[in-house]
TORVEXNU-802020 format. One record per residue: residue in three letters; y, z, x of N, C-alpha, C, CB in turn. Coordinates in nm, 3 decimals. Glycine has a CB too. Layout:
N
code/n.Y/n.Z/n.X/ca.Y/ca.Z/ca.X/c.Y/c.Z/c.X/cb.Y/cb.Z/cb.X
ALA/Y/Z/X/Y/Z/X/Y/Z/X/Y/Z/X
...
# end
This chain:
213
code/n.Y/n.Z/n.X/ca.Y/ca.Z/ca.X/c.Y/c.Z/c.X/cb.Y/cb.Z/cb.X
MET/8.635/12.543/1.926/8.635/12.679/1.979/8.777/12.732/1.995/8.562/12.685/2.112
LYS/8.870/12.646/2.044/9.008/12.689/2.063/9.072/12.725/1.931/9.088/12.581/2.132
LYS/9.039/12.651/1.824/9.095/12.681/1.693/9.050/12.817/1.643/9.056/12.573/1.592
ILE/8.922/12.848/1.668/8.870/12.977/1.625/8.940/13.090/1.700/8.718/12.984/1.646
CYS/8.955/13.076/1.830/9.022/13.179/1.910/9.165/13.199/1.860/9.023/13.140/2.059
PHE/9.233/13.086/1.830/9.371/13.096/1.783/9.376/13.169/1.650/9.432/12.956/1.769
ALA/9.278/13.147/1.564/9.274/13.216/1.436/9.263/13.366/1.455/9.158/13.165/1.352
PHE/9.181/13.407/1.552/9.167/13.550/1.577/9.296/13.608/1.636/9.050/13.577/1.671
LEU/9.363/13.532/1.721/9.488/13.579/1.777/9.591/13.601/1.666/9.542/13.481/1.880
LEU/9.594/13.509/1.571/9.684/13.525/1.458/9.647/13.650/1.378/9.679/13.402/1.368
CYS/9.517/13.670/1.361/9.469/13.785/1.285/9.517/13.914/1.350/9.316/13.785/1.275
PHE/9.504/13.923/1.483/9.543/14.044/1.553/9.695/14.060/1.552/9.492/14.041/1.697
SER/9.769/13.948/1.560/9.914/13.956/1.563/9.970/14.010/1.433/9.973/13.820/1.591
PHE/9.899/13.984/1.324/9.945/14.029/1.194/9.859/14.144/1.142/9.944/13.914/1.094
ALA/9.818/14.231/1.234/9.731/14.343/1.197/9.795/14.434/1.094/9.694/14.423/1.319
ALA/9.929/14.438/1.090/9.996/14.524/0.994/9.982/14.471/0.851/10.143/14.538/1.030
GLN/9.951/14.341/0.838/9.930/14.285/0.706/9.788/14.318/0.659/9.953/14.133/0.707
SER/9.763/14.290/0.531/9.632/14.323/0.474/9.521/14.246/0.545/9.630/14.293/0.324
GLN/9.417/14.318/0.584/9.304/14.259/0.651/9.177/14.296/0.577/9.297/14.303/0.797
GLU/9.072/14.224/0.607/8.943/14.256/0.548/8.843/14.275/0.661/8.897/14.144/0.450
ILE/8.758/14.375/0.648/8.649/14.393/0.742/8.518/14.380/0.665/8.658/14.532/0.815
ALA/8.407/14.367/0.736/8.283/14.332/0.667/8.163/14.411/0.718/8.256/14.185/0.682
LEU/8.065/14.420/0.631/7.934/14.478/0.661/7.835/14.364/0.678/7.888/14.577/0.549
LEU/7.752/14.370/0.783/7.657/14.264/0.812/7.528/14.282/0.731/7.627/14.259/0.962
LYS/7.494/14.180/0.655/7.371/14.178/0.576/7.267/14.094/0.651/7.397/14.120/0.431
TYR/7.173/14.161/0.716/7.077/14.093/0.802/6.936/14.097/0.741/7.076/14.157/0.941
ASN/6.847/14.017/0.797/6.708/14.013/0.753/6.619/14.095/0.847/6.658/13.867/0.747
GLY/6.493/14.114/0.805/6.397/14.184/0.888/6.338/14.307/0.822/6.460/14.222/1.017
GLY/6.401/14.353/0.715/6.348/14.469/0.644/6.428/14.596/0.663/6.211/14.493/0.687
GLY/6.516/14.600/0.760/6.599/14.718/0.780/6.701/14.733/0.668/6.671/14.711/0.915
ASP/6.741/14.857/0.642/6.834/14.883/0.532/6.978/14.863/0.577/6.815/15.025/0.477
TRP/7.019/14.736/0.578/7.154/14.700/0.619/7.260/14.766/0.530/7.171/14.548/0.615
TYR/7.219/14.805/0.409/7.308/14.862/0.309/7.317/15.014/0.319/7.262/14.822/0.170
GLY/7.258/15.073/0.421/7.262/15.219/0.438/7.405/15.270/0.450/7.182/15.260/0.560
ASN/7.424/15.397/0.415/7.557/15.461/0.423/7.662/15.385/0.341/7.602/15.470/0.570
PRO/7.641/15.368/0.211/7.731/15.283/0.132/7.875/15.332/0.123/7.677/15.271/-0.004
THR/7.898/15.462/0.141/8.036/15.512/0.131/8.107/15.517/0.266/8.036/15.650/0.070
SER/8.037/15.482/0.373/8.095/15.503/0.506/8.213/15.411/0.534/7.989/15.483/0.611
LEU/8.199/15.281/0.517/8.310/15.191/0.548/8.430/15.212/0.457/8.264/15.047/0.538
PRO/8.411/15.228/0.324/8.529/15.257/0.241/8.603/15.383/0.286/8.487/15.273/0.097
ASN/8.531/15.486/0.327/8.597/15.608/0.374/8.669/15.585/0.506/8.495/15.721/0.390
LEU/8.608/15.507/0.596/8.674/15.478/0.722/8.802/15.397/0.698/8.579/15.401/0.816
ILE/8.794/15.300/0.610/8.911/15.220/0.577/9.024/15.309/0.524/8.876/15.111/0.473
LYS/8.990/15.396/0.430/9.090/15.486/0.373/9.153/15.573/0.480/9.027/15.574/0.264
PHE/9.070/15.627/0.570/9.121/15.712/0.678/9.217/15.633/0.768/9.004/15.770/0.762
CYS/9.179/15.512/0.804/9.263/15.430/0.893/9.394/15.393/0.825/9.188/15.302/0.935
ASN/9.388/15.353/0.700/9.510/15.316/0.629/9.606/15.433/0.615/9.476/15.260/0.491
GLN/9.552/15.553/0.604/9.636/15.672/0.588/9.687/15.728/0.720/9.559/15.778/0.516
ASN/9.615/15.702/0.829/9.646/15.772/0.955/9.688/15.683/1.072/9.529/15.850/0.996
ILE/9.650/15.556/1.073/9.687/15.473/1.188/9.760/15.346/1.145/9.562/15.436/1.270
ASN/9.814/15.348/1.024/9.903/15.242/0.975/9.838/15.105/0.962/10.018/15.231/1.065
THR/9.708/15.101/0.937/9.645/14.974/0.905/9.664/14.944/0.756/9.495/14.975/0.943
ARG/9.640/14.819/0.721/9.644/14.777/0.581/9.518/14.697/0.552/9.773/14.692/0.551
ILE/9.408/14.765/0.561/9.278/14.701/0.542/9.241/14.707/0.394/9.168/14.767/0.630
ALA/9.188/14.598/0.341/9.143/14.595/0.202/9.044/14.709/0.179/9.079/14.459/0.167
SER/9.060/14.780/0.068/8.984/14.904/0.046/8.834/14.881/0.032/9.035/14.972/-0.077
LYS/8.794/14.764/-0.013/8.651/14.735/-0.029/8.607/14.638/0.079/8.622/14.677/-0.170
PRO/8.513/14.679/0.166/8.467/14.587/0.271/8.388/14.471/0.212/8.382/14.661/0.375
ALA/8.397/14.357/0.278/8.318/14.241/0.238/8.175/14.257/0.290/8.382/14.109/0.292
THR/8.086/14.174/0.241/7.949/14.165/0.293/7.930/14.024/0.346/7.842/14.199/0.183
VAL/7.881/14.011/0.468/7.866/13.879/0.528/7.731/13.870/0.598/7.981/13.851/0.628
GLU/7.670/13.753/0.593/7.543/13.730/0.661/7.568/13.671/0.799/7.452/13.636/0.578
PRO/7.480/13.699/0.894/7.506/13.656/1.033/7.513/13.505/1.051/7.400/13.710/1.122
GLY/7.456/13.429/0.959/7.461/13.283/0.971/7.573/13.218/0.894/7.333/13.225/0.927
SER/7.653/13.298/0.823/7.758/13.243/0.738/7.880/13.199/0.818/7.798/13.346/0.634
PRO/7.941/13.086/0.781/8.067/13.048/0.846/8.179/13.147/0.819/8.110/12.911/0.800
ASP/8.165/13.225/0.711/8.266/13.326/0.680/8.272/13.437/0.785/8.239/13.387/0.543
LEU/8.169/13.451/0.865/8.167/13.553/0.969/8.292/13.545/1.056/8.041/13.540/1.056
LEU/8.336/13.422/1.081/8.450/13.400/1.170/8.582/13.443/1.109/8.457/13.255/1.206
SER/8.581/13.488/0.985/8.704/13.530/0.918/8.737/13.677/0.941/8.693/13.504/0.771
TYR/8.642/13.752/0.993/8.659/13.897/1.002/8.677/13.944/1.146/8.539/13.968/0.939
PRO/8.787/14.017/1.175/8.806/14.067/1.311/8.708/14.178/1.348/8.946/14.117/1.326
PHE/8.652/14.244/1.244/8.560/14.357/1.267/8.443/14.345/1.169/8.633/14.494/1.250
VAL/8.321/14.350/1.224/8.200/14.350/1.142/8.116/14.470/1.183/8.120/14.215/1.158
HIS/8.068/14.543/1.084/7.990/14.664/1.106/7.845/14.640/1.066/8.049/14.783/1.027
MET/7.754/14.696/1.144/7.610/14.679/1.118/7.542/14.814/1.134/7.547/14.574/1.214
THR/7.454/14.846/1.039/7.384/14.974/1.047/7.244/14.960/0.988/7.462/15.084/0.973
GLY/7.167/15.068/0.990/7.033/15.066/0.933/6.935/15.151/1.011/6.982/14.924/0.927
HIS/6.815/15.162/0.955/6.710/15.246/1.015/6.593/15.166/1.072/6.659/15.342/0.912
GLY/6.584/15.037/1.041/6.460/14.966/1.073/6.476/14.833/1.140/6.383/14.947/0.951
ASN/6.387/14.742/1.107/6.374/14.614/1.175/6.495/14.523/1.151/6.247/14.545/1.132
VAL/6.524/14.443/1.251/6.631/14.344/1.246/6.574/14.213/1.300/6.757/14.390/1.328
VAL/6.594/14.105/1.226/6.551/13.973/1.272/6.662/13.872/1.246/6.418/13.930/1.202
PHE/6.706/13.805/1.351/6.803/13.697/1.338/6.731/13.563/1.355/6.918/13.712/1.441
SER/6.765/13.466/1.271/6.712/13.331/1.289/6.784/13.264/1.404/6.726/13.247/1.158
ASP/6.734/13.150/1.448/6.798/13.078/1.559/6.941/13.039/1.524/6.717/12.954/1.596
SER/6.963/12.995/1.400/7.098/12.955/1.361/7.191/13.076/1.353/7.095/12.882/1.226
GLU/7.136/13.191/1.313/7.217/13.312/1.308/7.254/13.358/1.449/7.142/13.423/1.235
ILE/7.162/13.342/1.542/7.190/13.376/1.682/7.308/13.295/1.733/7.065/13.350/1.770
ILE/7.307/13.166/1.704/7.415/13.078/1.750/7.547/13.118/1.686/7.383/12.931/1.718
ASN/7.544/13.146/1.555/7.667/13.182/1.486/7.723/13.315/1.535/7.641/13.189/1.336
LEU/7.635/13.413/1.557/7.680/13.541/1.611/7.741/13.525/1.750/7.564/13.639/1.616
ARG/7.676/13.444/1.832/7.728/13.421/1.967/7.866/13.355/1.961/7.631/13.333/2.049
ASN/7.880/13.256/1.874/8.010/13.190/1.859/8.117/13.287/1.811/7.999/13.072/1.762
TYR/8.079/13.372/1.716/8.172/13.471/1.662/8.222/13.565/1.772/8.106/13.552/1.550
LEU/8.130/13.617/1.851/8.167/13.716/1.951/8.241/13.654/2.070/8.043/13.788/2.000
THR/8.204/13.535/2.108/8.274/13.470/2.219/8.409/13.415/2.178/8.189/13.358/2.275
SER/8.434/13.407/2.047/8.560/13.352/1.997/8.662/13.459/1.962/8.534/13.268/1.876
GLY/8.630/13.585/1.987/8.726/13.692/1.962/8.684/13.794/1.860/8.852/13.634/1.921
GLY/8.567/13.776/1.798/8.520/13.872/1.699/8.464/13.998/1.763/8.414/13.809/1.612
PHE/8.444/14.099/1.681/8.393/14.228/1.729/8.285/14.277/1.634/8.509/14.334/1.742
LEU/8.170/14.314/1.690/8.059/14.368/1.612/8.033/14.512/1.656/7.932/14.282/1.629
HIS/8.036/14.603/1.559/7.999/14.742/1.585/7.862/14.767/1.523/8.106/14.843/1.528
ILE/7.765/14.803/1.604/7.630/14.834/1.557/7.611/14.984/1.569/7.521/14.756/1.638
ASP/7.580/15.048/1.457/7.561/15.193/1.456/7.417/15.222/1.418/7.660/15.263/1.358
ASP/7.338/15.267/1.515/7.197/15.299/1.488/7.190/15.421/1.398/7.119/15.323/1.621
ASN/7.140/15.399/1.277/7.129/15.506/1.180/6.997/15.580/1.196/7.141/15.451/1.039
TYR/6.932/15.555/1.308/6.805/15.615/1.350/6.687/15.523/1.315/6.786/15.753/1.283
GLY/6.629/15.464/1.419/6.513/15.378/1.400/6.538/15.231/1.424/6.462/15.395/1.266
MET/6.661/15.194/1.455/6.697/15.054/1.475/6.687/15.011/1.622/6.837/15.030/1.425
ASP/6.687/15.105/1.713/6.711/15.077/1.855/6.623/14.968/1.914/6.690/15.202/1.933
GLU/6.493/14.979/1.903/6.405/14.880/1.968/6.425/14.740/1.912/6.259/14.920/1.954
TYR/6.459/14.732/1.785/6.473/14.602/1.720/6.606/14.535/1.754/6.461/14.616/1.569
ILE/6.714/14.610/1.752/6.843/14.549/1.780/6.855/14.512/1.927/6.955/14.643/1.739
ARG/6.796/14.590/2.016/6.799/14.554/2.157/6.726/14.422/2.180/6.736/14.665/2.243
ARG/6.614/14.403/2.112/6.539/14.278/2.123/6.624/14.160/2.077/6.410/14.285/2.041
GLU/6.692/14.175/1.964/6.769/14.065/1.909/6.895/14.037/1.991/6.807/14.094/1.765
LEU/6.955/14.141/2.046/7.075/14.119/2.127/7.043/14.042/2.255/7.140/14.252/2.162
LYS/6.922/14.059/2.305/6.881/13.980/2.422/6.872/13.832/2.388/6.746/14.030/2.476
ARG/6.846/13.803/2.261/6.843/13.664/2.217/6.985/13.610/2.199/6.764/13.651/2.085
VAL/7.076/13.696/2.151/7.214/13.653/2.133/7.281/13.629/2.268/7.294/13.757/2.052
PHE/7.261/13.723/2.361/7.323/13.713/2.493/7.217/13.738/2.601/7.439/13.815/2.506
PRO/7.137/13.638/2.631/7.031/13.658/2.730/7.083/13.690/2.870/6.944/13.535/2.738
ASN/7.209/13.658/2.897/7.265/13.680/3.031/7.370/13.791/3.034/7.326/13.553/3.082
ASN/7.387/13.860/2.922/7.485/13.968/2.915/7.413/14.096/2.872/7.601/13.934/2.816
ALA/7.391/14.185/2.965/7.318/14.308/2.933/7.408/14.409/2.863/7.260/14.369/3.060
LEU/7.347/14.492/2.780/7.417/14.608/2.727/7.445/14.705/2.841/7.335/14.676/2.614
VAL/7.568/14.750/2.851/7.604/14.847/2.955/7.671/14.965/2.887/7.698/14.783/3.063
GLU/7.652/15.084/2.943/7.716/15.201/2.884/7.867/15.193/2.905/7.659/15.332/2.945
ILE/7.941/15.217/2.798/8.087/15.210/2.805/8.138/15.340/2.867/8.149/15.187/2.662
PRO/8.214/15.332/2.974/8.259/15.456/3.040/8.356/15.534/2.952/8.327/15.424/3.175
ALA/8.358/15.665/2.973/8.441/15.754/2.891/8.590/15.728/2.908/8.410/15.898/2.924
ASN/8.629/15.662/3.018/8.771/15.633/3.039/8.814/15.500/2.978/8.803/15.633/3.186
HIS/8.723/15.433/2.905/8.759/15.307/2.840/8.864/15.334/2.732/8.633/15.237/2.780
PRO/8.958/15.240/2.711/9.063/15.262/2.610/9.013/15.294/2.470/9.149/15.141/2.603
ILE/8.894/15.251/2.435/8.843/15.277/2.300/8.822/15.426/2.274/8.713/15.202/2.278
PHE/8.813/15.504/2.382/8.797/15.649/2.368/8.929/15.725/2.390/8.693/15.699/2.466
GLN/9.038/15.651/2.412/9.163/15.716/2.453/9.267/15.724/2.343/9.220/15.643/2.569
LYS/9.271/15.626/2.254/9.378/15.627/2.154/9.335/15.554/2.027/9.504/15.563/2.212
PRO/9.395/15.597/1.916/9.500/15.700/1.904/9.450/15.844/1.916/9.568/15.684/1.772
TYR/9.315/15.861/1.919/9.258/15.995/1.934/9.182/16.003/2.066/9.165/16.030/1.814
SER/9.190/16.117/2.130/9.131/16.133/2.262/8.988/16.186/2.254/9.216/16.226/2.348
PHE/8.897/16.113/2.318/8.758/16.156/2.333/8.724/16.150/2.483/8.659/16.065/2.248
PRO/8.767/16.252/2.558/8.753/16.248/2.703/8.609/16.242/2.752/8.818/16.367/2.762
ALA/8.513/16.284/2.669/8.372/16.279/2.709/8.303/16.153/2.656/8.299/16.403/2.658
GLY/8.378/16.065/2.591/8.317/15.944/2.536/8.273/15.964/2.392/8.200/15.901/2.620
ILE/8.173/15.891/2.351/8.130/15.891/2.212/8.085/16.031/2.168/8.016/15.790/2.191
PRO/8.131/16.079/2.052/8.093/16.213/2.007/7.955/16.216/1.942/8.196/16.267/1.910
LYS/7.894/16.332/1.940/7.765/16.353/1.873/7.794/16.395/1.728/7.678/16.462/1.948
ILE/7.738/16.320/1.633/7.761/16.352/1.492/7.634/16.409/1.428/7.807/16.228/1.416
HIS/7.518/16.346/1.452/7.392/16.397/1.399/7.291/16.417/1.512/7.335/16.300/1.293
GLU/7.199/16.509/1.493/7.110/16.550/1.601/7.003/16.445/1.633/7.043/16.681/1.566
HIS/6.929/16.398/1.531/6.819/16.304/1.552/6.722/16.359/1.656/6.874/16.167/1.596
ASP/6.708/16.293/1.771/6.612/16.337/1.873/6.673/16.430/1.976/6.553/16.217/1.943
ASN/6.792/16.481/1.947/6.862/16.570/2.039/6.893/16.506/2.174/6.781/16.695/2.061
LYS/6.897/16.374/2.176/6.939/16.304/2.297/7.091/16.298/2.300/6.878/16.160/2.304
ARG/7.144/16.275/2.418/7.290/16.266/2.426/7.338/16.138/2.359/7.336/16.272/2.573
PRO/7.454/16.142/2.295/7.507/16.021/2.233/7.552/15.922/2.339/7.624/16.055/2.139
GLN/7.534/15.794/2.310/7.574/15.690/2.403/7.640/15.574/2.329/7.453/15.639/2.484
ALA/7.735/15.513/2.395/7.798/15.392/2.343/7.777/15.282/2.445/7.951/15.415/2.316
PHE/7.712/15.178/2.403/7.685/15.063/2.489/7.771/14.946/2.445/7.534/15.024/2.485
GLY/7.798/14.857/2.537/7.880/14.741/2.503/7.834/14.615/2.570/8.022/14.767/2.539
ILE/7.877/14.504/2.513/7.866/14.374/2.577/8.008/14.325/2.600/7.781/14.272/2.491
PHE/8.038/14.295/2.724/8.171/14.250/2.763/8.169/14.100/2.787/8.221/14.325/2.888
ILE/8.269/14.032/2.735/8.284/13.889/2.755/8.421/13.865/2.818/8.269/13.809/2.621
ASP/8.422/13.817/2.940/8.548/13.799/3.015/8.630/13.928/3.014/8.631/13.682/2.955
ASN/8.563/14.038/3.041/8.624/14.171/3.049/8.672/14.226/2.914/8.740/14.167/3.143
ARG/8.643/14.156/2.806/8.676/14.205/2.671/8.553/14.267/2.608/8.732/14.090/2.582
LEU/8.567/14.388/2.553/8.458/14.449/2.480/8.443/14.377/2.347/8.484/14.602/2.460
ALA/8.333/14.303/2.332/8.311/14.222/2.213/8.211/14.286/2.118/8.263/14.083/2.252
LEU/8.124/14.372/2.170/8.021/14.435/2.089/8.004/14.579/2.134/7.886/14.359/2.099
MET/7.998/14.670/2.038/7.978/14.811/2.067/7.856/14.859/1.990/8.104/14.896/2.031
TYR/7.762/14.918/2.063/7.640/14.970/2.002/7.638/15.120/2.022/7.513/14.903/2.062
THR/7.650/15.196/1.913/7.651/15.341/1.921/7.513/15.396/1.887/7.758/15.400/1.826
TYR/7.462/15.481/1.976/7.323/15.527/1.973/7.318/15.679/1.983/7.242/15.463/2.088
GLU/7.234/15.741/1.901/7.216/15.886/1.898/7.345/15.961/1.865/7.163/15.934/2.032
THR/7.426/15.898/1.781/7.546/15.964/1.733/7.557/15.954/1.582/7.670/15.905/1.799
ASP/7.531/15.832/1.527/7.532/15.810/1.382/7.671/15.831/1.323/7.433/15.904/1.313
LEU/7.768/15.757/1.374/7.904/15.767/1.323/7.910/15.742/1.173/7.994/15.668/1.396
GLY/7.834/15.643/1.125/7.839/15.606/0.984/7.801/15.720/0.892/7.750/15.490/0.959
ASP/7.705/15.804/0.933/7.671/15.920/0.851/7.790/16.015/0.841/7.549/15.994/0.910
GLY/7.864/16.026/0.949/7.982/16.111/0.948/8.097/16.055/0.866/8.028/16.135/1.088
TRP/8.095/15.924/0.844/8.199/15.863/0.760/8.170/15.878/0.611/8.213/15.716/0.795
GLU/8.047/15.908/0.576/8.009/15.912/0.434/8.078/16.024/0.358/7.858/15.927/0.422
ASP/8.067/16.019/0.225/8.122/16.124/0.140/8.068/16.261/0.183/8.090/16.098/-0.009
PRO/8.148/16.366/0.174/8.107/16.498/0.225/7.975/16.549/0.170/8.213/16.598/0.193
GLU/7.947/16.522/0.043/7.827/16.577/-0.019/7.698/16.504/0.021/7.842/16.573/-0.168
VAL/7.711/16.390/0.088/7.591/16.313/0.124/7.510/16.385/0.231/7.629/16.173/0.173
HIS/7.576/16.434/0.334/7.506/16.502/0.443/7.551/16.646/0.462/7.528/16.426/0.572
ASN/7.650/16.688/0.384/7.703/16.824/0.395/7.748/16.858/0.536/7.598/16.924/0.351
ASP/7.806/16.760/0.603/7.859/16.785/0.737/7.983/16.873/0.729/7.892/16.652/0.807
PRO/8.002/16.961/0.827/8.126/17.038/0.833/8.246/16.944/0.841/8.124/17.134/0.953
LYS/8.359/16.991/0.792/8.481/16.911/0.790/8.516/16.860/0.929/8.597/16.991/0.734
GLU/8.501/16.946/1.030/8.539/16.905/1.165/8.449/16.796/1.220/8.537/17.025/1.259
VAL/8.323/16.792/1.178/8.231/16.687/1.223/8.269/16.553/1.159/8.085/16.724/1.189
ARG/8.296/16.556/1.029/8.339/16.434/0.961/8.468/16.382/1.021/8.355/16.459/0.811
GLU/8.560/16.473/1.048/8.689/16.432/1.105/8.670/16.368/1.242/8.783/16.553/1.115
LYS/8.581/16.424/1.322/8.553/16.368/1.454/8.497/16.226/1.442/8.453/16.458/1.530
ALA/8.404/16.207/1.347/8.345/16.074/1.327/8.451/15.975/1.280/8.231/16.081/1.225
LEU/8.534/16.015/1.185/8.637/15.926/1.133/8.741/15.891/1.240/8.706/15.990/1.011
LYS/8.775/15.986/1.322/8.871/15.959/1.430/8.813/15.860/1.531/8.911/16.090/1.501
MET/8.685/15.874/1.563/8.624/15.779/1.655/8.619/15.640/1.591/8.483/15.825/1.695
GLY/8.588/15.635/1.463/8.591/15.507/1.393/8.730/15.446/1.394/8.543/15.524/1.250
ALA/8.831/15.529/1.376/8.970/15.481/1.380/9.004/15.426/1.518/9.067/15.594/1.343
ASN/8.950/15.488/1.623/8.973/15.435/1.757/8.915/15.295/1.772/8.912/15.529/1.861
ILE/8.798/15.272/1.713/8.736/15.139/1.721/8.824/15.037/1.650/8.594/15.141/1.658
ILE/8.869/15.071/1.530/8.956/14.980/1.454/9.087/14.956/1.529/8.985/15.037/1.313
TYR/9.145/15.062/1.583/9.270/15.050/1.658/9.252/14.958/1.778/9.319/15.189/1.704
TYR/9.142/14.975/1.849/9.116/14.891/1.967/9.110/14.744/1.929/8.984/14.933/2.034
ILE/9.042/14.714/1.819/9.027/14.575/1.777/9.161/14.514/1.738/8.930/14.565/1.659
PHE/9.241/14.588/1.667/9.366/14.534/1.615/9.480/14.536/1.718/9.408/14.613/1.492
ASN/9.458/14.597/1.833/9.565/14.608/1.932/9.528/14.555/2.069/9.607/14.751/1.944
ASN/9.418/14.483/2.078/9.378/14.427/2.209/9.342/14.279/2.192/9.257/14.505/2.269
# end
């Protein structure tokens, strides 16, 4: 465990060097591959605006793979069911407790399933709403009201939930906002420029937080 933590510390210390981030390929029937242009666009935005050097093409990693521990940031999205095996639960728990970060973006329809599975990953760590004054909403771009609303869906207010491990935000679950849709190519959803920019800036804040904390 100490070796894994040290590896992540090295990763964060050399954030200015080329890094790779990954998309989580999970089982259960949900479309883990949704929003195919979102991560490449977020990477491009971050490399151009917040001085990261992230590889332009995100990797794909499965929750049970030992390679999971190689990525400081893993993104998960989809509309439907999510099922983790027992071995995947253990690997995800090890990843997150060792310094990794998982961002789950509900693309509409994932909520009941991912909440069920997260209770299996962390039965003693509840999802809690991340307060608007948390550093992840403060820099490099300011979101004084917290997570922004990108898509309407059920017209509920957008929320960002987290799991904290020893006061470190290890997992962020964004709900009723759909950041990934806002990261996609402009013609996919025909979002106004200012909406896409808001989504990309919030995504950049997540990346910045991971690489600087």
